[in-house]
C-alpha positions, 0 to 999 in steps of 0.5 A, a space after each residue: 585262565 583270565 577272561 578276555 575284554 567284553 566281545 560286545 564292547 566293539 559292538 557297542 551299536 544300539 538303536 534310537 527310534 525316531 520320533 513320529 511326525 504330525 500336521 498343525 492344529 488349531 487347539 486354541 480356536 476350537 476350546 475358546 468357542 467351546 467354553 464360551 458356548 457352554 460357559 461363559 464369554 467371561 469364563 473363556 477369558 479367565 483361561 485365556 492364558 491357559 488356552 494360548 500355553 497349550 496353543 503354544 505347547 501344541 506348536 512347539 511340538 510340531 516345530 521341534 524348534 529345540 535343539 536340546 534333547 532334555 529341553 524336548 523331553 521336558 516340552 513333552 512331558 508337561 504337554 502330555 500333562 496338559 492333554 489330560 487336563 483337557 481329556 477331563 474337561 472337554 468332549 474330544 473323542 470318537 463315536 462311543 458306540 463303535 468304542 463299545 464294539 471293540 473287545 477291550 471293554 474295559 477301557 470304555 470307562 474313559 472312551 464313552 465321556 466322549 461323544 462322536 464329533 456331530 454333537 453340538 456339545 461337544 468339540 467337533 472341530 479338531 482332528 489330530 493327524 499323526 504319521 507312523 515312526 517307521 512307516 512314514 507314509 501311513 498315518 492315523 487321522 482321528 477326532 480322538 484325543 487318546 491318538 494325540 496323548 498316545 503320540 506323544 507318549 511314543 515320542 517321549 520314548 523316542 527322545 529318552 532312547 536319543 538321550 542314551 545314544 548321545 552319552 559317551 558308552 565308551 567311559 563308565 559314567 557315560 554307559 550309566 548315563 545311557 543305562 538310565 536314559 534307556 530305563 526311562 524309554 522302556 518306562 515310557 513305551 510300557 507306559 503307552 502300551 497300558 493307558 494309551 494304545 488301546 485307546 488310540 486304535 479306534 477304527 481303521 486310521 490307526 498306525 502300527 508304532 502305536 499298537 500294544 505289540 509294537 509298544 511292548 517290543 520297543 519296551 523289551 528293546 530299550 531294557 536290552 540296550 539299558 543292560 548291555 550298559 549295565 554289562 559293559 561296567 561289570 566288565 570294566 570292574 572285572 567282576 566274576 566269570 559267574 556274575 558277568 554270565 548272569 548279565 550277559 544272558 539277560 541281555 541275550 532274554 531282552 534282545 530274544 524277547 524283541 526279537 519274537 515280537 518282530 518275527 509275528 504279525 503286527 510287526 513282521 512286515 511293518 520294520 525294515 529287515 536290518 532291524 531284524 538282523 540286529 536285534 538277532 545278531 545282538 540276541 545271538 551275540 550276548 547269548 554266546 557272551 554268557 556260555 563263554 563267561 560260563 565256561 570260564 566259572 566251570 574250567 575253574 571248578 574243573 567241571 570239563 564236560 559241561 565247559 565243553 557242551 555250553 562252549 560248543 552250544 555257543 558255537 552253534 549259536 554263532 554259526 547260525 545267527 551269521 548265515 542270516 548277517 546280511 545288512 548288519 553293522 560291521 561292528 557286531 559281525 567283528 565282534 561276534 567273529 572275535 567271540 568266536 575265535 576266544 570260544 573256539 581257543 577255550 573249547 579246544 583247550 576243553 576237549 584235550 583236557 578231558 581226552 588226556 586227564 578227566 574222560 568225562 562224557 560230555 552232555 547233550 545240549 538238550 540236556 543242559 540246565 538253562 543258563 542262570 540269568 539275573 536283570 539289573 535294569 527294570 522300566 521306570 515307572 512313569 505314573 508320577 512323573 505324568 501325574 497332572 494331577 498338580 497341574 492348575 490348567 483349567 482347573 475352573 473348568 468344571 461341568 456343574 451337573 457332572 459334578 453334583 451327579 458325581 456326589 449324589 453317586 459317591 454317597 450311594 457307593 458310601 452307603 454300600 461300604 457303610 452297610 458291608 463294613 458293619 456286617 464285617 465287624 460284627 462278624 469279627 466281633 462275634 467270633 471274638 466274644 464266642 471264641 473267648 465263651 469257649 476258652 479257645 485257642 487258649 486251650 489248645 494251646 496250654 494242650 501244646 505247652 504254649 500258655 500264657 498269663 492274663 496280660 493283666 497279670 503277665 505285666 505285674 509278673 513283669 514288673 516284679 521281675 524287672 525290679 529283681 524278684 524275690 532273690 533281690 530282696 537279699 541285696 536290699 535287705 543288705 542295704 538296710 543293714 548297710 544305711 543302719 551301721 553308717 547311722 550308728 557310726 555317725 552318731 558314735 562320733 559325734 558322741 565322741 566329739 561332745 565327750 572330748 570337750 566335756 573331759 577338756 573342760 574339765 581338766 581346765 575347771 580342775 585346773 583353775 578352780 573358782 577363776 574358771 567361771 565357765 559354764 560347764 558343758 554338760 549344761 550346754 550340751 543337754 539339748 544335743 545329748 538329748 537328740 542323740 539319745 533320741 536318734 539312738 532310740 530312733 536306730 534301736 527301733 528301727 533294728 526290730 523293724 529290719 528284723 521283722 522285714 527279715 522274717 517275713 522275707 524268710 517266712 514267704 519265701 516258699 510262697 514268692 519264689 514262683 515269681 523267679 520262674 522264667 518263663 513264669 508259664 513254666 509255673 503253671 498246670 499243664 493240660 496233660 492227656 488222659 491216663 486211660 482212654 478207651 478209644 484212643 480218640 483224643 488225637 482225632 478231635 484235637 486235630 478236628 479241632 484245630 482244623 475248624 479254628 484254621 477254617 475260622 481264621 480263614 473266614 476272617 482273613 477274607 473279610 478283612 480282604 473283602 473289606 478292602 477289596 471294597 475300598 479299592 473298587 471304591 478308589 477307582 470307581 470313576 463314572 465321571 467320564 459316562 456322568 458327562 455324556 450320558 443323555 439318558 437318566 442319571 437314575 438308570 446309570 446309577 443302578 447299572 454302576 452300582 450293581 458292581 459292588 453286589 458281587 462283593 456283597 454276596 461274598 460277604 453274605 456267604 462268608 458270614 454264613 459259613 462262619 455261623 455254622 463252623 461257630 456250631 460246629 466249633 461249639 459241638 467239638 469243643 464240649 466234646 474235647 472239654 470232656 476227655 481232657 477233663 477241662 474243668 479240673 485244669 481250669 481250677 488248678 490254673 485259677 488256683 495258680 493265678 491266685 497264688 501268683 496273685 498272693 505272691 505278688 501282694 506278699 513280694 510289693 508289701 515287703 518291697 514297700 516296707 524295704 523302700 520305707 526303711 532305705 528313706 527313713 536311714 536316708 533321713 535320719 542320717 541327714 538328721 544325724 549329720 545336721 547335729 555333728 555340724 553342729 557339735 564341731 561349731 559348738 567344739 570350735 566356738 568353745 575352743 576360742 572362749 577357753 582361750 580367751 578365759 586362760 589369758 584373761 585368767 593369766 591377766 588377774 593372776 599378774 595384776 594386768 586385768 582390769 576389773 571390768 565387772 561387765 566382763 568379769 561376770 560374762 561368763 555366768 550371765 551371759 552365757 546360754 546353753 546350746 539352743 537357748 533363746 535368752 539372748 542379749 538385746 541387739 541395744 546392749 554393746 560392749 565398747 571394747 569387742 566387735 559387735 559382729 559374731 563369729 557365726 551367723 544365727 542358723 534358721 529354724 527348721 523343723 525336727 524329725 520325730 523320735 520312735 515312740 515318744 512325744 518331742 521335747 519343747 523348741 530349745 527356750 520354747 514351749 512343749 508341742 503338742 503333737 504326736 509324730 509317726 513312728 519310724 518307717 510309718 506313713 500315715 494315711 493321710 500322706 504319702 511322705 513320712 516326714 515335715 517339710 522345713 519352715 524358716 524362722 529368722 532370728 535376730 543377731 545377737 551380741 555376746 561377750 568376748 566378741 563370741 556368740 552363745 551357741 545357738 541351738 540348732 534348729 535342723 530340718 528333722 529333729 526341732 520342727 514347730 508343731 505340724 497340723 494334723 494330717 500334715 506330713 511333709 516329704 522327705 528331702 530325697 526319696 527313693 522310688 519304688 515301682 509300686 504305690 505306697 500302700 496307706 498304712 505299714 506294719 512294719 515300722 509303726 510304734 510297737 
């Protein structure tokens, strides 16, 4: 069965609070006179704007000059913050002796700032008069700024309630805005209750509307109306009956709390009867609404017996409420009638179904659990809204003697807190050191299987596991093999390229005989062949180094296997119970030791709380009001105020003493625990496991570094072979061009068409240098019949990659270099990288016969370097990063 529309919609009658009225008061003249008398006329002139602003604010509060409710709200907030600033600078309050006689002693810290009005050193010409909002004939008249502040807070809450009532609550958005306004009104009344009501209730001249009881009642009333708006929107959204029931029940609870306050003194005789009737009917209406919605949910669940009981309870509440409904609004009575009709209809249906089908026993109303409720609103926190700390009014007005005295007292408090904080820190440090000496709670955790490695060792293990661990070394070894194979293939391809060119040259030499005067390929490619031979030797020696790495991995796999344990703690020895026990008291010993450790932990937590308590007490310790009104010795006041910290200091001393006794007890218990569980043997086996893990890490790092060294070597060698291959391609292409031209020349000679130029006929023998030769013609020797520019620019000279275990040959056409390079995969102690940096030497362009350049000797970045200075080893073209720092000396890729 579908739910009927909200019965409360027709009862959308809510209450707004009227503002308190006041008599006019002149703040300007008394405050200005006070400043001129106690400070200076010049200071009074400097504060003229602030005094005029305060005067205007008070006048606007009195006159209600602007009918706009938001503007009125802003005015009250601004005036309240101004009063907070006045309070801290001008002594306007009641007799302190009278205040101290009151029961709210906690408020005396603020109240006693302001002496009696007859004191000539204080503002004694201000009397605030405010009338009761609900009994306008009653008034309060006090020389007390707290009466002014409390009245402004009351009016702020009243304006918020009027703003909530001004919205169109027939729309979803209007109800939402109204709910927010009622929440702000509740926050204002709550702030009044907690911060101003008691202070304003000084003497006999008070009004009930500012009492703690009235402010609390108005807060609940505003929350009820805010929750009611939320309930109506929940119904409009079509929420489930269960959700609607919870929200409706909370509306009723808020109204019930407000009704309870209205029915007891001092409010029971203060409010008009219509107020009590309104709140009472609303409370009954929303309780019945919750029963009705909850009954719908019970009917869907076929819990007919409880549905009947809930609906009967709702009917009883509505019937009882109607007995005292005289003077109630017609809309509320109409809503109650409609809701009662819906409830009776559902009740009649449920009773019939139970009698015919379910035959359940209906529980008594007293046996039912309370209906579930859920609050969707709470009072707005007004501290930030009413915070005056950022206001600039009267900022220059600070009593000098009070400021100096406050600074002195603050230093005393800081000294107390600093001394106690040092004691607390020393106690915590002592606990840490003593527990570490006893290896607690580590030994207890080891017994429970929760032990962990030392932090540094665990980090090393995690680094190994992140890098792949011992299990990942096979993949890296395969990388070495793949790179070695790629280098071998490149080497073979380059050799085949040069061999093919040599075969073609030999064929033409056989064909043309003595006319084929071009130099043989073998004389020109000697340097390239030498380099290729050295590369082949390097690869052979590198293969041997790879084999040593593979053997090392196999030989130490058992040692390193511990690093693959996850978690690594599973590879550690465990602290086991003794095999034989005579008195079976192991559990008792462990239990008592654990209990003592828990007590020690509790003491540590208490110390932290005591330190926070000290800081919080200092934060709230504001004695400025007392300093401003004190007529006796400041020392006596300081002694009295600093005594507030004595009980915390005593608690700190007790905590430290209790810890010392407990540590002695733990020491004795731990000694007994160590003997029974043979803790010394366990420590020895644990240390042995630590050393095994450390050895495994060291071996893994060594192998890992060697593999990374090999990977870097192969990558560098691959670049070098690739460069030689490119030079070989260039050489072959140049030889092919010269071959075609020479064939044409020979054919012209045979046909009698040759010009027999001596320079040309001897060109092949005299001016064709070997690959890499530096015996080139002078740039001034030119051939008028041929173009000057060569096909290929002379490449820059670059340093070589050293061979494996051999002295490098001298550069092409240059003298031998006397430098022993590092062997493959070897990082010299004086360097972090095995290869020299590129060195660039510009060569002059050459002029060659037939317009072709003599083949330039390749001076690449790896295998044709100038002599390196001892200890100077450059970086490779790029490196493969390693998770560990490289060793100073590798044992795998040295020259054997």
